[in-house]
Biotite code that builds the C-alpha atoms (Angstrom):
import biotite.structure as struc

atoms = struc.array([
    struc.Atom([18.825, 8.509, 20.178], chain_id="A", res_id=1, res_name="UNK", atom_name="CA", element="C"),
    struc.Atom([18.152, 5.637, 22.524], chain_id="A", res_id=2, res_name="UNK", atom_name="CA", element="C"),
    struc.Atom([15.372, 3.885, 20.615], chain_id="A", res_id=3, res_name="UNK", atom_name="CA", element="C"),
    struc.Atom([15.496, 2.785, 17.002], chain_id="A", res_id=4, res_name="UNK", atom_name="CA", element="C"),
    struc.Atom([12.127, 2.223, 15.361], chain_id="A", res_id=5, res_name="UNK", atom_name="CA", element="C"),
    struc.Atom([10.960, 0.302, 12.346], chain_id="A", res_id=6, res_name="UNK", atom_name="CA", element="C"),
    struc.Atom([8.463, 2.779, 10.909], chain_id="A", res_id=7, res_name="UNK", atom_name="CA", element="C"),
    struc.Atom([7.355, 3.537, 7.365], chain_id="A", res_id=8, res_name="UNK", atom_name="CA", element="C"),
    struc.Atom([4.820, 6.025, 5.998], chain_id="A", res_id=9, res_name="UNK", atom_name="CA", element="C"),
    struc.Atom([3.439, 5.842, 2.455], chain_id="A", res_id=10, res_name="UNK", atom_name="CA", element="C"),
    struc.Atom([1.034, 8.016, 0.489], chain_id="A", res_id=11, res_name="UNK", atom_name="CA", element="C"),
    struc.Atom([-0.463, 6.299, -2.531], chain_id="A", res_id=12, res_name="UNK", atom_name="CA", element="C"),
    struc.Atom([-3.384, 4.644, -4.293], chain_id="A", res_id=13, res_name="UNK", atom_name="CA", element="C"),
    struc.Atom([-4.693, 1.088, -4.328], chain_id="A", res_id=14, res_name="UNK", atom_name="CA", element="C"),
    struc.Atom([-3.873, -0.847, -7.485], chain_id="A", res_id=15, res_name="UNK", atom_name="CA", element="C"),
    struc.Atom([-6.795, -3.261, -7.018], chain_id="A", res_id=16, res_name="UNK", atom_name="CA", element="C"),
    struc.Atom([-9.565, -3.982, -4.550], chain_id="A", res_id=17, res_name="UNK", atom_name="CA", element="C"),
    struc.Atom([-8.232, -5.184, -1.177], chain_id="A", res_id=18, res_name="UNK", atom_name="CA", element="C"),
    struc.Atom([-8.543, -8.895, -0.334], chain_id="A", res_id=19, res_name="UNK", atom_name="CA", element="C"),
    struc.Atom([-10.087, -9.820, 3.029], chain_id="A", res_id=20, res_name="UNK", atom_name="CA", element="C"),
    struc.Atom([-9.881, -13.354, 4.395], chain_id="A", res_id=21, res_name="UNK", atom_name="CA", element="C"),
    struc.Atom([-9.883, -15.200, 7.709], chain_id="A", res_id=22, res_name="UNK", atom_name="CA", element="C"),
    struc.Atom([-6.767, -16.969, 8.939], chain_id="A", res_id=23, res_name="UNK", atom_name="CA", element="C"),
    struc.Atom([-5.997, -19.189, 11.909], chain_id="A", res_id=24, res_name="UNK", atom_name="CA", element="C"),
    struc.Atom([-8.896, -19.141, 14.339], chain_id="A", res_id=25, res_name="UNK", atom_name="CA", element="C"),
    struc.Atom([-10.931, -16.785, 12.137], chain_id="A", res_id=26, res_name="UNK", atom_name="CA", element="C"),
    struc.Atom([-8.759, -13.668, 12.506], chain_id="A", res_id=27, res_name="UNK", atom_name="CA", element="C"),
    struc.Atom([-9.523, -11.163, 9.715], chain_id="A", res_id=28, res_name="UNK", atom_name="CA", element="C"),
    struc.Atom([-6.533, -10.331, 7.493], chain_id="A", res_id=29, res_name="UNK", atom_name="CA", element="C"),
    struc.Atom([-6.572, -7.828, 4.648], chain_id="A", res_id=30, res_name="UNK", atom_name="CA", element="C"),
    struc.Atom([-3.999, -7.630, 1.855], chain_id="A", res_id=31, res_name="UNK", atom_name="CA", element="C"),
    struc.Atom([-3.705, -4.610, -0.400], chain_id="A", res_id=32, res_name="UNK", atom_name="CA", element="C"),
    struc.Atom([-1.173, -3.217, -2.830], chain_id="A", res_id=33, res_name="UNK", atom_name="CA", element="C"),
    struc.Atom([-0.398, 0.498, -2.755], chain_id="A", res_id=34, res_name="UNK", atom_name="CA", element="C"),
    struc.Atom([1.315, 2.375, -5.583], chain_id="A", res_id=35, res_name="UNK", atom_name="CA", element="C"),
    struc.Atom([3.530, 5.366, -4.840], chain_id="A", res_id=36, res_name="UNK", atom_name="CA", element="C"),
    struc.Atom([4.855, 7.600, -7.588], chain_id="A", res_id=37, res_name="UNK", atom_name="CA", element="C"),
    struc.Atom([7.911, 9.830, -7.732], chain_id="A", res_id=38, res_name="UNK", atom_name="CA", element="C"),
    struc.Atom([8.419, 12.298, -10.568], chain_id="A", res_id=39, res_name="UNK", atom_name="CA", element="C"),
    struc.Atom([11.936, 13.555, -11.313], chain_id="A", res_id=40, res_name="UNK", atom_name="CA", element="C"),
    struc.Atom([14.078, 15.010, -14.063], chain_id="A", res_id=41, res_name="UNK", atom_name="CA", element="C"),
    struc.Atom([16.498, 12.501, -15.560], chain_id="A", res_id=42, res_name="UNK", atom_name="CA", element="C"),
    struc.Atom([20.078, 13.191, -16.681], chain_id="A", res_id=43, res_name="UNK", atom_name="CA", element="C"),
    struc.Atom([18.688, 13.844, -20.170], chain_id="A", res_id=44, res_name="UNK", atom_name="CA", element="C"),
    struc.Atom([16.484, 16.669, -18.824], chain_id="A", res_id=45, res_name="UNK", atom_name="CA", element="C"),
    struc.Atom([13.253, 14.719, -19.462], chain_id="A", res_id=46, res_name="UNK", atom_name="CA", element="C"),
    struc.Atom([10.662, 14.132, -16.738], chain_id="A", res_id=47, res_name="UNK", atom_name="CA", element="C"),
    struc.Atom([10.466, 10.534, -15.564], chain_id="A", res_id=48, res_name="UNK", atom_name="CA", element="C"),
    struc.Atom([7.970, 8.689, -13.357], chain_id="A", res_id=49, res_name="UNK", atom_name="CA", element="C"),
    struc.Atom([9.029, 5.957, -10.950], chain_id="A", res_id=50, res_name="UNK", atom_name="CA", element="C"),
    struc.Atom([6.095, 3.922, -9.628], chain_id="A", res_id=51, res_name="UNK", atom_name="CA", element="C"),
    struc.Atom([6.736, 1.520, -6.744], chain_id="A", res_id=52, res_name="UNK", atom_name="CA", element="C"),
    struc.Atom([4.277, -1.107, -5.494], chain_id="A", res_id=53, res_name="UNK", atom_name="CA", element="C"),
    struc.Atom([4.067, -1.877, -1.771], chain_id="A", res_id=54, res_name="UNK", atom_name="CA", element="C"),
    struc.Atom([2.252, -4.899, -0.288], chain_id="A", res_id=55, res_name="UNK", atom_name="CA", element="C"),
    struc.Atom([0.386, -3.929, 2.895], chain_id="A", res_id=56, res_name="UNK", atom_name="CA", element="C"),
    struc.Atom([-1.274, -6.210, 5.476], chain_id="A", res_id=57, res_name="UNK", atom_name="CA", element="C"),
    struc.Atom([-3.878, -5.208, 8.089], chain_id="A", res_id=58, res_name="UNK", atom_name="CA", element="C"),
    struc.Atom([-5.314, -7.381, 10.857], chain_id="A", res_id=59, res_name="UNK", atom_name="CA", element="C"),
    struc.Atom([-8.475, -7.653, 12.974], chain_id="A", res_id=60, res_name="UNK", atom_name="CA", element="C"),
    struc.Atom([-11.156, -4.961, 13.141], chain_id="A", res_id=61, res_name="UNK", atom_name="CA", element="C"),
    struc.Atom([-8.924, -2.580, 11.201], chain_id="A", res_id=62, res_name="UNK", atom_name="CA", element="C"),
    struc.Atom([-8.827, -5.082, 8.317], chain_id="A", res_id=63, res_name="UNK", atom_name="CA", element="C"),
    struc.Atom([-12.637, -5.338, 8.323], chain_id="A", res_id=64, res_name="UNK", atom_name="CA", element="C"),
    struc.Atom([-13.057, -1.520, 8.335], chain_id="A", res_id=65, res_name="UNK", atom_name="CA", element="C"),
    struc.Atom([-10.629, -1.074, 5.449], chain_id="A", res_id=66, res_name="UNK", atom_name="CA", element="C"),
    struc.Atom([-12.314, -3.813, 3.409], chain_id="A", res_id=67, res_name="UNK", atom_name="CA", element="C"),
    struc.Atom([-15.582, -1.871, 3.662], chain_id="A", res_id=68, res_name="UNK", atom_name="CA", element="C"),
    struc.Atom([-13.976, 1.516, 2.887], chain_id="A", res_id=69, res_name="UNK", atom_name="CA", element="C"),
    struc.Atom([-11.476, 0.871, 0.102], chain_id="A", res_id=70, res_name="UNK", atom_name="CA", element="C"),
    struc.Atom([-11.712, 0.083, -3.598], chain_id="A", res_id=71, res_name="UNK", atom_name="CA", element="C"),
    struc.Atom([-9.255, 0.152, -6.469], chain_id="A", res_id=72, res_name="UNK", atom_name="CA", element="C"),
    struc.Atom([-7.902, 3.671, -7.027], chain_id="A", res_id=73, res_name="UNK", atom_name="CA", element="C"),
    struc.Atom([-8.643, 4.893, -3.483], chain_id="A", res_id=74, res_name="UNK", atom_name="CA", element="C"),
    struc.Atom([-6.061, 7.245, -2.008], chain_id="A", res_id=75, res_name="UNK", atom_name="CA", element="C"),
    struc.Atom([-4.619, 6.429, 1.396], chain_id="A", res_id=76, res_name="UNK", atom_name="CA", element="C"),
    struc.Atom([-1.863, 7.455, 3.792], chain_id="A", res_id=77, res_name="UNK", atom_name="CA", element="C"),
    struc.Atom([-0.546, 4.485, 5.740], chain_id="A", res_id=78, res_name="UNK", atom_name="CA", element="C"),
    struc.Atom([1.824, 4.066, 8.635], chain_id="A", res_id=79, res_name="UNK", atom_name="CA", element="C"),
    struc.Atom([3.283, 0.756, 9.689], chain_id="A", res_id=80, res_name="UNK", atom_name="CA", element="C"),
    struc.Atom([6.398, -1.350, 10.042], chain_id="A", res_id=81, res_name="UNK", atom_name="CA", element="C"),
    struc.Atom([8.416, -3.314, 7.512], chain_id="A", res_id=82, res_name="UNK", atom_name="CA", element="C"),
    struc.Atom([8.561, -7.094, 7.831], chain_id="A", res_id=83, res_name="UNK", atom_name="CA", element="C"),
    struc.Atom([10.974, -9.204, 5.769], chain_id="A", res_id=84, res_name="UNK", atom_name="CA", element="C"),
    struc.Atom([10.174, -12.875, 5.123], chain_id="A", res_id=85, res_name="UNK", atom_name="CA", element="C"),
    struc.Atom([12.257, -15.679, 3.663], chain_id="A", res_id=86, res_name="UNK", atom_name="CA", element="C"),
    struc.Atom([10.587, -18.730, 2.151], chain_id="A", res_id=87, res_name="UNK", atom_name="CA", element="C"),
    struc.Atom([11.279, -21.711, -0.090], chain_id="A", res_id=88, res_name="UNK", atom_name="CA", element="C"),
    struc.Atom([9.978, -21.239, -3.664], chain_id="A", res_id=89, res_name="UNK", atom_name="CA", element="C"),
    struc.Atom([7.997, -24.030, -5.371], chain_id="A", res_id=90, res_name="UNK", atom_name="CA", element="C"),
    struc.Atom([10.792, -24.368, -7.941], chain_id="A", res_id=91, res_name="UNK", atom_name="CA", element="C"),
    struc.Atom([13.360, -24.520, -5.158], chain_id="A", res_id=92, res_name="UNK", atom_name="CA", element="C"),
    struc.Atom([15.667, -21.832, -3.875], chain_id="A", res_id=93, res_name="UNK", atom_name="CA", element="C"),
    struc.Atom([15.128, -19.197, -1.231], chain_id="A", res_id=94, res_name="UNK", atom_name="CA", element="C"),
    struc.Atom([13.046, -16.116, -1.893], chain_id="A", res_id=95, res_name="UNK", atom_name="CA", element="C"),
    struc.Atom([12.539, -13.021, 0.195], chain_id="A", res_id=96, res_name="UNK", atom_name="CA", element="C"),
    struc.Atom([9.633, -10.626, 0.394], chain_id="A", res_id=97, res_name="UNK", atom_name="CA", element="C"),
    struc.Atom([8.935, -7.416, 2.256], chain_id="A", res_id=98, res_name="UNK", atom_name="CA", element="C"),
    struc.Atom([5.541, -6.132, 3.339], chain_id="A", res_id=99, res_name="UNK", atom_name="CA", element="C"),
    struc.Atom([4.186, -3.316, 5.472], chain_id="A", res_id=100, res_name="UNK", atom_name="CA", element="C"),
    struc.Atom([2.184, -4.306, 8.560], chain_id="A", res_id=101, res_name="UNK", atom_name="CA", element="C"),
    struc.Atom([-0.357, -1.526, 8.973], chain_id="A", res_id=102, res_name="UNK", atom_name="CA", element="C"),
    struc.Atom([-0.651, 0.328, 12.277], chain_id="A", res_id=103, res_name="UNK", atom_name="CA", element="C"),
    struc.Atom([-2.568, 3.469, 11.257], chain_id="A", res_id=104, res_name="UNK", atom_name="CA", element="C"),
    struc.Atom([-4.145, 4.997, 8.173], chain_id="A", res_id=105, res_name="UNK", atom_name="CA", element="C"),
    struc.Atom([-5.985, 8.006, 6.798], chain_id="A", res_id=106, res_name="UNK", atom_name="CA", element="C"),
    struc.Atom([-8.184, 7.968, 3.717], chain_id="A", res_id=107, res_name="UNK", atom_name="CA", element="C"),
    struc.Atom([-7.582, 10.650, 1.109], chain_id="A", res_id=108, res_name="UNK", atom_name="CA", element="C"),
    struc.Atom([-10.351, 12.538, -0.653], chain_id="A", res_id=109, res_name="UNK", atom_name="CA", element="C"),
    struc.Atom([-11.340, 10.984, -3.998], chain_id="A", res_id=110, res_name="UNK", atom_name="CA", element="C"),
    struc.Atom([-9.680, 12.352, -7.126], chain_id="A", res_id=111, res_name="UNK", atom_name="CA", element="C"),
    struc.Atom([-11.578, 15.318, -8.520], chain_id="A", res_id=112, res_name="UNK", atom_name="CA", element="C"),
    struc.Atom([-12.647, 14.811, -12.103], chain_id="A", res_id=113, res_name="UNK", atom_name="CA", element="C"),
    struc.Atom([-11.576, 17.738, -14.215], chain_id="A", res_id=114, res_name="UNK", atom_name="CA", element="C"),
    struc.Atom([-14.334, 19.445, -16.150], chain_id="A", res_id=115, res_name="UNK", atom_name="CA", element="C"),
    struc.Atom([-13.342, 21.024, -19.480], chain_id="A", res_id=116, res_name="UNK", atom_name="CA", element="C"),
    struc.Atom([-13.525, 24.846, -19.352], chain_id="A", res_id=117, res_name="UNK", atom_name="CA", element="C"),
    struc.Atom([-16.180, 25.003, -22.096], chain_id="A", res_id=118, res_name="UNK", atom_name="CA", element="C"),
    struc.Atom([-18.555, 22.965, -19.877], chain_id="A", res_id=119, res_name="UNK", atom_name="CA", element="C"),
    struc.Atom([-18.412, 25.338, -16.900], chain_id="A", res_id=120, res_name="UNK", atom_name="CA", element="C"),
])
């Protein structure tokens, strides 16, 4: 293993509509929040759900395409790299945040609505 890579892949759904804005010299930037869910059996034998929220950022033409394609609840597979940031909070003190910088994506088919058996 000669090369170490910073690479993350997530499969999830958007928690809200993505936010597109221009930064710097008019470069498009899109922010979105993706929820992933893991289901597991706890020590008590009961099923538990663990939902994690992941901030994702896309840039340029890719940001513009995603803004036109995605809405709250949309399913997506993303690939990107993790970026950690440290900043000074308004109240004072250092804070850290982590976000995924998008490199590639694939849209998932919309959720199928289930039709009750008596209606088919």
